N, C-alpha and C positions, 0 to 999 in steps of 0.2 A: 727747295728742300723742305721749307717749313710747311708749304701747302701739302706736299706729299705726306708728311708726318701727321698732319691733321686729318687727312682722308684715311690714313691707315688706322688712326686712333678711333675714328667714328665706326670703321668697319669692325674693329676689334670689339668695341662696346656692343655692337649689334650681334656679334657672334656669340658673346658670352652672356647674353640675356637669359635669365633663368626661365625654365619652362613653367607654364601655368600650374598652380598648385591644385592638388586633389580636393582640398577643402573648398576652394573657390568654385570648382566645377560642381561639387555636390550641392553646395548652397544654392547656386543658380538653378540647378536642375530641380531641386525640391521646391524652391520658391515658384518657379514657373508652373510646375505641375499643380501645386496647391492653389495658386491663383485661378488656373483653369477650372479645377474642380469646385472651388467656391463660387466662381462666376456661373458655372453650369447649374449649381444647386439653386442660386438665387433666381436666375431666369426661369428655371423650371418651376419653382414655387410660385412665382408671380403669374406665369402663364396658366398653371393648373388652377390657381385661385380665380383668375379672371374667367376661365372656361366653366367654372362651376355653374350649373343651371339653377334657376330659381326654384324654390320649393314647389312641390305639385299643388296645383290649384283645383278647386272644385267648380265645374262648369255647368252642372245641372242639379236638379233636385234629387234625381236618382243617385248621383254620386255623393250628395250630402247625406242621404239615408244610409249609404254603404260605408260612410266614414264613421270614426269613433266619436264624432262631435255630437253632442246632445242639443237639439233645438229648443230654444227658449223664446218667448214672445213678449212684445210690449203690451202692457195692460191698457188696451184701448178698445173702442166700440167694434171696429172692423175685425179685431181678433176674435171676439166673442161671436160675431156673426159668421166668421169662417168656420168656427168650431161647431156651431149649433145648426146651421142651415146646410143641408146636404147639397144644394144646388148653388152655393155661394163659393166662388173661386177667386183667388188672387189673379190667376192667369188661366183662361180656359184652355190654352194650349198644353198646360201641364195638369189638366184635370185628373188624369189617371194617377199621376204621381202624388197629387195633393190628397186624393182619396186614400191612397195607401198610407200617407203620413198621418192623416186623421185617425185611421184605424190603429196605427201603432201607438199614437198618443193615448187614445182612449183605452187600448188594451194594457198598456203599462201603468197608466194612471199617474204618471209623473209630470203632469203639465206644470210648467213654470211660467207664471206671468209676473213681470217685474217692471220697474221703471227704467227709462233709458240710462240713467247714471249707474244704477246697479248692474244693468245688463252689460254695459261696456266693461265694467270691472270684471264681470264673470268671463267675458270674451278674452280678457288679458290672461287668464289662467290657462288658456289653450284647450279647454275641454268643452266649450259651448259655442253654438252659433246663434246669434241673436237676431231676431226679425223685428225691425223697427224702421222708422223714417230715417233715411240716411242724413238728411239735413240736421236733424236733432242729434243723431249719434256723432256727427263730425264735431259738434261743439264740445262734447266730453272727450272725444278722442284727442283733440288738439291740446287738451289740458293734461291728459294722463299718459298717453303713449310716448314711448321713446322712439328715436329714429330707427333703431333696430326692430322694434315691435311693429312700426309702420311698414317696414319691408316684408314682414311676415303676415301682415293683415291682408285679407282678401274679402271681396263681396260678391254676392249672387243676387242679381235683380229678380224680384218676384212679381212686381207689377209691370205691365207694358207701359212704355212711355207714351203719355197722352198730351197733346198740345191743347191748351185752353184758349178759347176765343170768347169775345164779347158778343153775345147774341142779341139782336134787335129785330123788330118786326120788318118784314119784307117791305121795301120802298119806304122805309121810315126816314123822316127828316133828321133823325139823330145819327144816321150812318156817317155822314160827312163830318159831323161834329166829333165823333169818336176818332175818326181817321186823323183829322188835323190835331186833335188833342194828344194822341199817342205819338205823332210825329214831332210835336213841339217838345214834349217832355223827354223824348229820346234825344233830340238835338241838344237840349240844355243839360243833359246828363242826369236828369232826375231819376230816370229808370235805373241806371247803373248804381246810383247812390242808394236807392231803395233795396235793390237786390243785394248789394254789399252789406247792408245792415240787417237785412232779413235772413239771408242765407249764409251760413258760416262757410269758410274756405274749405274746400275739399282737401283732406289730408292724404297725401300720396308719398310714396317712397322716393327719396331724393337721390337714390343711387346706392351702390355698395359702400358700406362703411369701411374705413381703413382697418387693416388687420396687421398686427406685428408678426413678422416671419420668425419662427423658432429656428434656432441654430443647431438643434439636435441632429438634423439630417446631415449637416456639414461638419459634425464633430470629427469624423475620420480625417477630413482634409486638414483641420487645425492640428490634430495629433501628429499627422505626418509632417506638417510644417515645423512643429516644435521639435520632433525627433531629428529632422534634417538639420535644423539650426544647431542643436546640441552636438550631433555627430560631426558637422562641419567645423564647429569650434574645437572639439577634441582633436580632430585630424590636424587643424591648424597649429595647435600647441605641440603636437607630436612632431610635425615638420619642423617647427622652429627649434624644438629641442634637439632634433637630429642634426640641424645645421650648426648649432652651437658646439655640439660634440665633434663634428667633422672639422 
């Protein structure tokens, strides 16, 4: 008989369990929708930022002349030779483009010759393209440019890459001497040491800089979340008040 009464009591307790409250349902619904919207906004912002392409680069001398950048030059001997001698070219493959550039510079009369340090500072303003030795420019770029500016920096080769060799007379006895000497200083690391001290490190972009995501785009989700919580709280108090009265 006692066992029967216990079972009946458990069944009665289960039957009289109150139904889920509307405030609880509303709070769970609003919280779930808001979390989905916030997550969607965050992932969309990250993906759109990662898919942003790099700034457009200049790949030829023609594109440089069509751009708003004003060319400036390092004040060295080969710059004067390039300006004064009609058959002197940095790269004969671009002879036509160089001739057009020379005519534009002489026509405008705004030739700017400056030192590498001042030229690099002018490049930082974003209005100039500086023609100089890259090894010399890298020394000043490493001291002045920020990581963001390095990612916006680009270069356009003007001289063709030429390999330098030691020339000796044909069948010269010094030929073997130079071969063994170069091999020895290369094995001992002397060549790398000289290059590291002579040529500064090439400054390159280390990747996309971090960017803080603005929450302005997700503001509706936060507003809806706050309204849902307030509405759920009000409904909860109304239900408790009605239960007290009943």
